[in-house]
Each structure stands twice: as C-alpha cells, then as structure tokens.
N, C-alpha and C positions, 0 to 999 in steps of 0.2 A: 416032520418039522426039520428045517435046515438048522445046522448048528450055528450058535451065536458065537462069533469070534470076539475074544476079549483080550485087551491089553491091561496088565496089572502093573501099577506104578506105586511103589512104596520104597522108601530108603532103608527100611528095616527088613532083613531077611525073615525074621520070625513072623512079622506081620504078613509078608507075602506067603509064607507057608500056611499061616492060619486062613488066609483068604482062599488059597488053593484047596485046603481041606473042606471048606464050605462048598466050593465050586464042583468038586468031584462027585458030589451027590447027585448032580444033574448031568446025564449023558449028552444033553443037547448043548452044553457049554464047552467051548474049546479055547484054552489059553494059547494064543498065538505068539505072545511075547511077554516078557517081564523086564522091568527096568527099575533103577534105583534113583534116578534124578530127573528133573524137569526137562532139561535139554534133550536127553535121550528119549523121553516120552514124546516130545514133539517130533523127533526124527522117526521113531517107530510108527507114530500115527500117520506121518506123511508117507512112509514106505508101505505100510500094511493096511491102512484104512480099516481098522477094526470096527465091528458093529458097536461095541461098548468099551469104554475106557474107565477102569476103576482107578481113580486118581487121588492120591494123598495130597493134602494141602502143604504140609511142612516137608519140603524137599531141599536137598542141597542145590546150589546154583540158583536157578529160577524157581520160584514157588509154584505150587500146584495151581494157584489162581492164575499166574502169568502163563504157565504151560497150557492151562485150559483156554485162555484167551487166544493163544497162538494156534492151538489145535483146532479151535472153532473156525479159524480163518483158512487153514490148509486142508482140513478134513471135515467139512461141515456135516457130512452124513454120519459121522461117528458121534454117538451119544455119550455124554460124560456123566458118571456117577461118582461124586466125591465120597471117599472113605477116609474119615479123619478122626483123630482123637479129640479134636475141638468140638465141644458141644454147645457153643455159644450161638444163640439165635441170630445175632447180628452177623457173625462170620458165615453161618449157613446161608443166610439171605443174600449176602454179598456174593458168595460163590454161585448160588443159584441164578442170580441176575445175569450171569454171563451166558446163560443158555443151557446150563446143566439140567439133566433130567432127575437127578437124585442126590441125596446127601445122607450118608449112613455114618452114624457115630460108631467108631470101632467097637465099643463095648456092646453095641447092638448087632454087630455083623452076623453073628451066628443065627440070630432070629430074622434079621431084616435084609440081608444082602441078596438072597435069591429073589425076594419080592421086589426089591429095587431094580434088579436086572430085568425082570419080567415087565415091570412098569415102564422102564426105559425102552425096551424093545417095542412096546405098544404105544410109545409116545406120550406116556402119562408121567406126571411128576410124583416122586416118592421121597418122603423124609422119614428118618428114624422115629421110633416111638418116643425116645427120650426128648426129641425136639417138640413133638406133638404134646407131650405131657407138660412141657415148659411154656406152651402157649403158641406154637407155630400156627400162623393163620394167613400166611402169604398165599396169594392166588397167582402163582407164576405158571407160565406155559413151558412145556418141554419142546424147545425148538431145535 
C-alpha cells in the first residue's frame, strides 16, 4: 500500500503532537507538513497536494471552514477531515457540506482518527461517535 500523505493543521502545538501520536501507529501514514493557521494551510495544500488534510476549525486568520473552502478550489483531490473541539451537530454539518470526508471531535481522536482517515482514503464519509450518539443522520457524500 502506498503511503497516505497528510497535512496536519491546528493552531495548538499540543493538539498537533496528540494527532501525530495517533498517526505514528500506522506506518502507511506520512505527515508531509504541519501548520498552525488557515492561510498557511491553503498554501501548503496548494504546494503539496496532500492526500488528506486534518483541519481544525478554530484557527487564527481565516477559519478552518474558509480554509477548507479555498483548499477544495485549489486542491480538489485532497480530502479534508475536520478535527475540532466543537461537537455541535450544526457546526459539523456545515463543515461537511463543503465537501469534507470526515469530522472528528478532538475528544474522540484517539478512537476515531485512524478510521476517519481510512474512510476518507476510500471516499467514504466518517463522523465521530460523539456526533452519532447526538443524532447525526446526514447523508452527505465525500466528494
């Protein structure tokens, strides 16, 4: 299996370290870059065209939602998985409507992040168990 190239975007170093600690358990995952803000995320996506972008929503400068919108325009083959502290069904649905493949609540990342990456790689939608437990029922496509 070819390695999956990932871009990790989160403004908190501790969160990026936590995400990396989950990712290192899978040798097929390669973090090609990390960044701490939305503008840099767009630049890295444009330059690197990663397979999957793990994108926080609350970022300095432009939000993860706006960054996702711009990334979809310049690197449509990159699949976005939002990784956020926000566990609101409404926020998750709004983010997913932009064409994201996944939404992982940070508190679920240890359990759900690798499954979300695998689903995105396969073109399937994935949402955290927290959102499912709260009644997630949207039937969105991963485009």
